N, C-alpha and C positions, 0 to 999 in steps of 0.2 A: 534599440535592441531588436535583432531579427528573431522571429519566432522559430526559424530553422536553426537550431542551436548547433554549435560545434564545440565539444569539450576542449578546452585549451590544453595544450601539451600532449595531445594524442596523435599517434600515427599508427600505421599498420604494424610496424615493428614493435613499438612499445606496447601496443594493445595486446600483443601475443604473449607478453611476459606475465608471470604470476605476481600477485600483489599481496603484501602483508602489512598494510597500513591500517592501524586500528581506528575505529570510530568509538570513542570513549574506551570502555574496558575490553570490548570484543569487536572484531571486525566483521562487517557485513560481507566484505569481499572474501574473507576466509570461509564463510558459509557458502557464498555463491560461486567461489572459484573465479572471481572476476579478475581483471588484468590491469597492468600498470597505466595504460592510457586513460582509463576512467578514474584512476586514483587522484588525479589533479582536481577533480570535482570536490573530493572530500577534504583534501589537504587544505584548500583555501576556505572551504565552507563551514567546517565543523567548529563548534565552540563549546565551552563548558555549559552554556545555557540552552543547548539544543533540546532539552526536555521541556522547556518552558514555552507555553503558548504565547504567541505574539498578541499583545493586548489591543493593538490598533490596526486599522486597515491600511496596508501599504498602498502607495500611490498606484502601483500597477494593477491592483484589483478593482476594476471598474464595476460599477453597479448598474444593472439594467433598469429599464423603465418600470419593471415590476418589483424592483427592490432587491433582486437577487444578485449575488456576487458572481461575476463572470470568472470562469476558470482560465480564460484566455484562449488563444488560438495557436495553431502550429504545435511544435514540440513543447513550448511553454505550457500550452493548455493540457497536453497529455501528461506532462510531469506534475502539474498542479492537480489534475484529476487523480493520478496515482497517490499523490501526497495526501489528498483529502481522505481517500479510502484507508491509507496506512495510518493516518491520525486516528481514525475511528477504531480500527482493529487494535492499535497499540493501546488506546485508552481502555477498551473492553478487556483485553487480556491482562493489563496491569491491575485492573479492579478485581478480576477473578483471582489473580495470583496473590492478592492481598487479603483474600477472605480467610476466615478461620478454618483450620483443617477440620474435616468432619462432614462438610457439605458434599465434597467429592471424595473418591477413593484416593489412597496414597499415590497410586500410579497416575491417576488423572490429575491430581494436584501437581505432581512433578512435571507432567506434560504442559500444563498451563504456565508453570514457572518458566520453563524453557521457551515456549512459544512467545511469551511476553517479551523475552529478550530479542527473539527474531523480529517481531513486529516493531519494536522500538528502533532496531537497527535499520529496518526498511524505511521507516518514517524519517529517521535522521539522514539517510542517504538522499532521499528526494529533497529534503530541505537544503542539504549541502549543495546538491547539484544546481538547484534553482538559485541559491544565494550566490554561487560562483558565476553562473552563466546567464542568469536573468535577474540580476539585482534590481529590486524595485518591483518585480512582478511575482514575488513569492506569495502564495496563498496565505492568508492569515491563519493563526491558530484557531481551530474550530472548537465548538462547544458540543460534545456529544450529549445525547439524551436517550434514556432507556425506559421501557415500561416498568412500572413500580416493582413487579415481581421478578425482574430479570435475574437478580443475584441472590434470590432467596432459596433456591433449591437446584438440585442437579439437573432436573428435566429442563428447566428454563435456561440454565447456563449452556447446556449442550445444544439446545435448539437454536439459541442465538449464535453460538460459535459455528454451527453448521450453516446457518443462513449467511453469516459473514464470509466464511471460507468459500462456499459455493459461489457467492456473488463476486468475491475477489478473483477467483479463477476465471469466471466468465468475463469480468471486466478487463483483465490483462489480455485475454484472448481476443476480445473485441477491439481493444485499443492498439494492439501491436501493429496492425497494418497502417496505422496513422502516424507512426513514428518515422521521422525522416533521417535522424542522426543514427548511424550504425552503432555507435558506442552505447547509446541508450537502449537500443533494441536488444543488444546482447544482455544487458543487465535486466531488462524487463523479462526476457526469456528465462533467466536464472531465478528471478524472484517468483514468477508464476509456477515454476516447478516446486519451489518450497511451499507456496500456498496450496498447491495440489496435494502435497504430502500431508499438510495439516488437514485439508478437507477429507482425505481418505481416512485418516485416523479418527476424526470426529464422527464421520458417517458410520464407521464400524461400531463406535460406542453407542450411537443412537439406534441404529438398526443393523445388526450383524449381516454382512454380505452385501451391503449397499454402497461399498466404496466406489464402484464404477457402474451404478445402476443406470437404467435407461433414461431416467429423468435428467441426467447430466452428461452421459456419453451416448451419442447417437448410435443406435444399434446397426444402422446401415453404413454410415461413413466411418465409424470408429473414432470420431473426433469429439472432443469435449465441447460443452456448451460455450457460446460466446454472446455477449451483449454489447450494444453500443453505449458510449458514455452517457448519452441522454437517458437511456433506459436504466442504466445502473444508478444514476443519480436520483431518479424517481424513487427507486427502492431504498437507497441509502438515506434519502432525505428524511425518512421516518425516524432516523437515529441522530440527526444533525440539526441543531438549533438554527444555524444560519441557513438561509435559502441560497442554493447554488444553481448556477446556470452553466450547463455543459454543451450548449448548442453550437459553440464555435470550436470545440476541442478538436485539434488535428487539422483544422481548415486554414 
């Protein structure tokens, strides 16, 4: 399997058409406005079990000498990198959405309910894409871990959400230039815009007026922050039990 993936069934004509194929009950592509060329990824890859973590390590996930799970190289590595982050975000938001009401305000609780759906759809998209186009190289289901106080109060919940969303935006911005397959680049661009909306909302809840503060948007260039896959994984590793290696992502 080549690391430079090409979604099967895609061409310039079909990729320009709207897509309305659902993943489970709601379609990621309806959120993202993605197109029919990329739909082949999901049609073949989704299953009723896509919410379940894979219990064993697939053959394609090599382990480095340090015991870390390699995310892979080329587009496979980029997709596994995104899949790892979306697994973490989906798990976090699902846990917040399941908390008893009262910890968050009503509007905040509604936000977390909705974003939990977004992140689950993002996660399922990457699993489907990898399952279809890189069978045997799909990253395992990861085991998130959190500080003990993460879900106990509003302050900790919002701080964790802010950290995850800011990291997610920087991760997509940093990994976009590594993607070789145009179809995946289009989808990544649409996902990062959703993540940026999440980040802006959470930032306003934490510190009003900080939705585009200088710590994330460069005041000179007007561009958002970006981080390399290796730098992102160093940060994300604090919340993931399995040790991951992103050193060959996109290479």
